[in-house]
C-alpha positions as CSV (number, residue, x, y, z in Angstrom):
1,M,89.2,87.3,80.7
2,N,91.2,90.4,79.7
3,K,95.0,90.7,80.0
4,N,94.8,92.5,83.4
5,S,92.6,89.8,85.1
6,I,93.9,87.3,87.4
7,K,92.7,84.1,89.1
8,V,92.8,83.6,92.8
9,K,95.2,80.5,92.4
10,Q,97.6,82.7,90.5
11,I,97.7,85.4,93.3
12,C,98.4,82.6,95.7
13,A,101.2,81.2,93.4
14,L,102.5,84.7,93.0
15,F,102.8,85.2,96.9
16,I,104.2,81.6,97.7
17,C,106.6,82.2,94.9
18,L,107.6,85.8,95.5
19,L,108.0,86.0,99.5
20,P,110.9,84.0,99.9
21,L,112.8,84.8,96.7
22,S,112.6,88.5,97.5
23,K,114.3,88.2,101.0
24,I,117.2,85.7,100.8
25,V,120.0,87.6,99.2
26,S,121.0,90.5,101.2
27,A,118.0,90.9,103.8
28,P,119.4,88.1,106.2
29,A,123.0,89.9,106.5
30,I,121.5,93.2,106.8
31,I,119.1,92.2,109.5
32,A,121.8,90.1,111.3
33,K,124.0,93.2,111.6
34,T,121.4,95.1,113.6
35,Y,119.5,92.2,115.4
36,A,122.1,89.4,115.6
37,E,120.6,86.3,117.4
38,K,117.1,88.3,117.2
39,I,117.2,88.0,113.4
40,W,113.7,86.6,113.5
41,F,112.2,89.7,114.9
42,P,111.8,92.1,112.0
43,P,110.5,89.5,109.6
44,L,108.0,88.3,112.0
45,V,106.9,92.0,112.8
46,W,106.8,92.8,109.2
47,F,104.7,89.5,108.0
48,S,102.2,90.0,110.6
49,L,101.5,93.6,109.7
50,E,101.4,92.6,106.0
51,L,98.8,89.8,106.8
52,L,96.9,92.5,108.7
53,F,96.9,94.6,105.4
54,I,95.8,92.0,103.2
55,G,92.8,91.4,105.5
56,F,92.2,95.3,105.3
57,V,92.3,95.0,101.4
58,F,89.6,92.4,101.5
59,V,87.5,94.8,103.8
60,L,88.1,97.7,101.3
61,D,87.1,95.4,98.6
62,K,83.8,94.5,100.1
63,I,82.9,98.0,101.1
64,H,83.3,99.3,97.7
65,G,81.8,96.2,95.7
66,G,84.7,95.0,93.9
67,K,86.2,98.4,92.4
68,T,89.8,98.9,91.7
69,F,91.8,101.1,94.1
70,F,91.9,103.6,90.9
71,D,88.2,103.5,90.4
72,I,87.7,103.9,94.3
73,L,90.0,107.1,94.4
74,S,87.9,108.5,91.2
75,S,84.5,108.0,92.7
76,E,85.5,109.1,96.4
77,Y,87.7,112.1,95.3
78,S,88.2,112.6,91.5
79,E,90.0,111.0,88.5
80,N,92.9,113.6,88.6
81,F,93.3,112.7,92.3
82,A,93.4,108.9,91.4
83,K,96.1,109.7,88.9
84,A,98.2,111.7,91.2
85,I,98.3,108.8,93.6
86,Y,98.8,106.1,90.9
87,F,101.9,108.5,89.7
88,F,103.2,108.3,93.2
89,Y,103.0,104.4,93.3
90,G,104.3,104.1,90.0
91,V,107.4,105.9,91.0
92,F,107.4,103.8,94.3
93,F,107.3,100.8,92.6
94,L,110.1,102.2,90.1
95,I,112.2,102.7,93.0
96,K,111.4,99.4,94.8
97,S,112.2,97.2,91.6
98,F,115.9,98.5,91.5
99,L,116.7,96.6,94.9
100,P,115.7,93.1,93.6
101,L,117.4,94.0,90.5
102,I,121.0,94.5,91.7
103,E,120.6,91.7,94.4
104,H,119.6,89.2,91.3
105,K,122.9,90.6,89.3
106,A,125.0,90.2,92.6
107,L,123.6,86.6,93.1
108,I,124.3,85.9,89.3
109,E,127.8,87.4,89.6
110,T,129.0,85.6,92.6
111,A,127.4,82.0,91.9
112,F,128.1,81.7,88.2
113,Y,130.8,84.2,87.1
114,E,133.3,81.5,87.2
115,I,131.4,79.5,84.5
116,L,129.8,82.4,82.5
117,P,130.3,86.2,82.4
118,S,127.4,87.8,84.0
119,T,126.6,90.2,81.2
120,P,125.0,87.7,78.9
121,I,123.2,86.1,81.5
122,F,121.9,89.1,83.3
123,Y,120.8,91.9,81.0
124,P,118.6,89.8,78.6
125,L,116.4,89.9,81.9
126,F,115.0,93.1,80.6
127,L,113.5,91.6,77.6
128,V,111.8,89.3,79.9
129,T,110.3,92.1,82.1
130,F,109.6,94.2,79.1
131,Y,107.4,91.2,77.6
132,I,105.6,90.6,80.9
133,S,105.0,94.2,81.2
134,L,103.1,94.3,77.9
135,K,101.2,91.2,78.8
136,G,99.8,92.2,82.2
137,L,98.7,90.4,85.3
138,K,97.5,87.4,83.4
139,A,100.9,86.7,82.2
140,L,102.5,87.5,85.5
141,G,100.1,85.0,87.2
142,R,100.8,82.1,84.6
143,A,104.6,82.9,85.2
144,A,104.1,82.4,88.8
145,E,102.5,79.1,88.2
146,F,105.6,78.0,86.1
147,C,108.2,79.4,88.6
148,L,106.6,78.0,91.7
149,P,108.0,74.5,91.4
150,L,111.3,75.7,90.3
151,S,111.8,78.1,93.3
152,W,110.5,75.6,96.0
153,A,112.6,73.0,94.7
154,G,115.9,75.1,95.1
155,L,114.8,76.5,98.4
156,I,113.9,73.2,100.0
157,T,117.3,71.9,98.7
158,I,119.1,74.6,100.2
159,M,117.5,74.4,103.6
160,F,118.0,70.7,103.5
161,L,121.9,71.3,103.2
162,A,121.8,74.2,105.8
163,V,119.8,73.0,108.9
164,P,122.2,70.2,109.7
165,S,125.2,72.7,109.6
166,G,123.5,75.1,112.0
167,N,124.0,75.8,115.9
168,A,120.9,76.7,117.6
169,E,122.8,77.8,120.8
170,V,123.6,80.9,118.9
171,L,120.1,81.9,118.7
172,L,119.7,82.2,122.6
173,P,118.5,84.0,124.4
174,L,115.3,84.1,122.5
175,F,113.5,87.1,124.1
176,Y,115.7,89.4,125.7
177,G,119.4,90.7,124.9
178,N,119.4,92.7,121.8
179,K,117.6,96.0,122.2
180,S,117.8,97.6,118.6
181,G,114.9,100.5,118.7
182,A,112.5,101.3,116.0
183,I,114.9,102.9,113.6
184,G,116.4,99.5,113.4
185,L,113.3,98.0,112.5
186,L,112.3,100.5,110.2
187,S,115.7,100.1,108.3
188,T,114.7,96.6,107.2
189,V,111.3,97.6,105.7
190,S,112.7,97.8,102.1
191,W,112.9,94.2,101.9
192,F,109.4,93.4,103.0
193,G,105.8,95.0,102.0
194,D,105.1,92.3,99.4
195,A,101.3,92.6,100.7
196,L,100.9,96.0,98.9
197,Y,100.6,94.4,95.7
198,F,97.3,92.8,96.7
199,L,96.1,96.3,96.8
200,F,96.3,96.4,93.0
201,F,94.9,93.1,92.5
202,M,91.5,94.4,93.9
203,G,88.9,94.5,91.1
204,H,91.0,92.3,88.7
205,F,89.9,88.8,90.2
206,E,86.6,87.3,90.9
207,K,85.9,86.0,94.3
208,E,85.7,82.3,94.8
209,K,85.1,79.9,97.5
210,H,87.4,80.5,100.7
211,S,89.2,83.2,98.7
212,V,90.3,85.1,102.0
213,L,91.6,82.1,103.7
214,R,93.6,80.8,100.4
215,V,95.2,84.3,99.8
216,L,96.0,84.6,103.6
217,S,97.5,81.3,103.9
218,S,99.5,81.7,100.6
219,Y,101.1,84.4,102.4
220,A,101.6,83.2,105.9
221,I,103.1,79.7,104.7
222,P,106.0,81.0,102.8
223,A,106.4,83.7,105.4
224,V,106.9,81.2,108.1
225,F,109.3,79.2,105.7
226,T,111.2,82.6,105.1
227,L,111.3,83.2,108.9
228,G,112.9,79.8,109.2
229,F,115.5,80.6,106.5
230,F,116.6,83.7,108.4
231,V,117.0,81.8,111.5
232,C,118.8,79.0,109.8
233,F,121.2,81.5,108.2
234,Y,122.1,83.0,111.7
235,A,122.3,79.6,113.3
236,V,124.9,78.7,110.5
237,F,127.0,81.8,110.4
238,A,126.5,83.6,113.9
239,F,128.6,86.3,114.5
240,V,129.8,86.4,110.9
241,A,126.4,86.4,109.3
242,E,126.5,90.3,108.7
243,T,129.3,89.7,106.1
244,Q,127.4,87.1,104.0
245,L,125.6,89.6,101.6
246,I,124.5,86.7,99.3
247,A,123.0,84.7,101.8
248,V,121.2,81.9,99.7
249,K,124.4,81.1,97.9
250,E,126.4,80.6,101.3
251,V,124.2,79.3,103.8
252,G,124.6,75.6,102.7
253,I,128.4,75.4,101.9
254,F,129.3,73.9,105.2
255,S,127.1,70.8,104.5
256,V,128.7,67.5,104.9
257,T,126.6,66.1,101.9
258,L,128.6,68.8,99.6
259,Q,131.7,67.3,100.8
260,N,130.8,64.0,99.9
261,V,129.1,64.5,96.6
262,G,130.1,67.9,95.3
263,R,128.7,71.3,95.0
264,F,125.2,70.4,93.6
265,D,123.9,73.3,95.8
266,Y,124.7,75.2,92.7
267,I,121.5,73.6,90.8
268,A,119.7,74.7,93.7
269,V,121.0,78.4,93.5
270,F,120.3,78.1,89.6
271,L,116.9,77.2,90.0
272,I,116.3,80.1,92.6
273,A,117.9,82.5,90.2
274,L,115.7,81.5,87.3
275,A,112.6,81.7,89.5
276,S,113.7,85.1,91.0
277,V,113.0,86.5,87.4
278,L,109.6,86.7,88.7
279,S,110.4,88.7,92.0
280,V,112.4,90.9,89.8
281,S,109.7,91.7,87.2
282,F,106.7,91.9,89.8
283,P,107.5,95.5,90.8
284,I,108.6,96.5,87.4
285,V,105.1,95.1,86.0
286,T,103.4,97.0,88.7
287,S,105.2,100.2,87.8
288,V,104.2,99.9,84.2
289,K,100.5,99.4,85.3
290,M,100.5,102.5,87.5
291,F,101.8,104.7,84.7
292,E,99.4,103.0,82.2
293,R,96.5,104.5,84.3
294,V,98.1,107.8,84.6
295,F,99.0,108.4,81.0
296,P,96.2,106.5,79.2
297,A,97.4,104.7,76.0
298,K,96.3,102.0,73.6
299,N,98.6,99.7,75.3
300,A,101.5,99.4,77.7
301,F,104.5,99.7,75.2
302,I,105.6,103.2,75.8
303,P,105.8,102.9,79.9
304,A,107.0,99.6,79.7
305,L,109.8,100.6,77.2
306,V,110.8,103.7,79.3
307,I,110.8,102.1,82.6
308,N,112.9,99.2,81.6
309,I,115.4,101.4,79.7
310,L,115.7,103.4,82.9
311,L,116.1,100.4,85.0
312,L,118.7,98.9,82.6
313,A,120.8,102.2,82.5
314,A,120.7,102.4,86.5
315,T,121.7,98.8,86.8
316,Y,124.7,99.4,84.3
317,L,125.8,102.6,85.8
318,F,125.6,101.4,89.6
319,A,126.9,98.0,88.6
320,Q,129.9,98.2,91.1
321,K,128.1,99.9,93.9
322,Y,125.9,97.0,95.4
323,Q,126.7,97.7,99.0
324,L,126.0,101.3,98.5
325,I,122.6,100.9,97.1
326,V,121.8,98.7,99.8
327,E,122.8,101.1,102.2
328,I,120.8,103.8,100.7
329,Y,117.5,101.6,100.8
330,Q,118.3,100.7,104.5
331,K,119.2,104.0,105.7
332,Y,117.3,106.7,103.6
333,L,114.3,105.1,101.8
334,Y,112.3,103.5,104.8
335,P,109.9,106.5,105.3
336,L,108.7,105.9,101.5
337,F,108.3,102.2,102.2
338,I,106.1,102.9,105.3
339,F,104.1,105.8,103.6
340,V,102.8,103.7,100.8
341,F,100.8,101.4,103.3
342,I,99.3,104.5,104.9
343,L,97.9,105.9,101.6
344,P,95.2,103.0,101.1
345,L,93.4,104.4,104.2
346,L,92.1,107.1,101.8
347,G,89.6,104.4,100.8
348,L,88.1,104.5,104.1
349,K,88.3,108.0,105.3
350,R,86.1,109.6,102.5
351,R,83.5,106.7,103.0
352,K,83.5,107.5,106.6
353,N,82.9,111.2,106.1
354,E,80.1,110.4,103.6
355,K,78.1,108.3,106.2
356,L,78.6,111.2,108.7
357,Q,77.0,113.5,106.2
358,T,74.0,111.2,105.6
359,S,73.2,110.4,109.0
């Protein structure tokens, strides 16, 4: 098994771990600002569409006999065309990786700054992302298996603390009232779209018994949990929810348990922050893999080094611009996050034309 092969169980672990971790910092407050008590609506829409996209990738995989997406584009169009598409995706994942980076930095600063300065805690993260980038999908899958129990121990603890503090009445009415339009929905897409990674797993894993069901379930279960977190978050904070930009740190603070036994929620937040290294690494590693196909080399050292240095510099330069960066993703980058889900249709369009020519 080469470094870019991955097992189905590791793909499942990645999704189970990644989905909640990448959406529990600023996303709940951003969505609450637009949708208020309908905070459940955008994640429900995006998760549903992403499950359909995973099903589409399985269909694409079956049509093309287990080829990678790069090989599909190369054989159906040309290798240069495939490289151009992969270059575009490389830039996209580079852009996508910056948002979880600054969210992770903000989480560390607000949760642990009083204990330790954030710089020696946060910036060594790039050594980890650089190392995983060199090792490929196999290392990413193993990291997911390690992070899975850590992340869910923290997440379940936070939910255990938060649920009793919520007021379900603030979530009413369920199906009418707020009428935010399509732009409101689109402005939230930057925090979703994790199903896109599965497109680039295609051709790198062997089919096993019930592979489709296992992968879809590993996406649906954490999606339901994340949806529950959003609802719980609004039930706790109601009309001030939009001001709580570090949701996972704040959502459990009103728990009676904490008043009785102390702030052990910091342990849960620490576990989540530790496991979040995975959600930060995932788009970086994927970006490296895209550029590795565009600029063939003996190994991923150069693209991994360049991408990690670029992100480190950007994080340092914009360290105090957290809310501005979040606003840019929300207001200006959503067309990009939609377009990347349209491009995979290229794998079907050419095939259809060929069938028409041969009929």
